[in-house]
C-alpha positions, 0 to 999 in steps of 0.5 A: 496183674492188671491194675483197672483205672478206668475214668481215672485221669479224666477230670484233669483231661476235662480241665485241661481242654477246657482251659485250651478251648477256644473259648478259653483262649479269646477270654485270656485274650481279652483279659490279657491287656488289663492284667498287663497293665496291671503288672507293668504299672506294679513294674514300675512303682514297685506296689505290690498287685497282692498275691491273689491278683498275681496268683489268678494271672498265674492260673489263667494266662501262662502269657503272662507267667514270664512277665510275673517272674520278671516283676518277682525277680525285681521285688523280692521284698514283696515275699512272692516266689515261683517254685516248681511252676507255681507261685508262693506266698 
């Protein structure tokens, strides 16, 4: 018996290709300095930039995930963690 999966997964592949399109990469690169600055301020001051901001950075720029992980380890009192590759509040 053969399962018919025609068309399944196309939404995921479309989203994934959009995420890695040239335009998306350029947009992330343009936003990175501002986001990085805000993350540095948070790391130095201990002021929580907010879950929504962290989530946007996490989902929008894979390069910032490393920075976010380090900040979250430094400030566990924020109650935000990385679990199975996703941020949880």
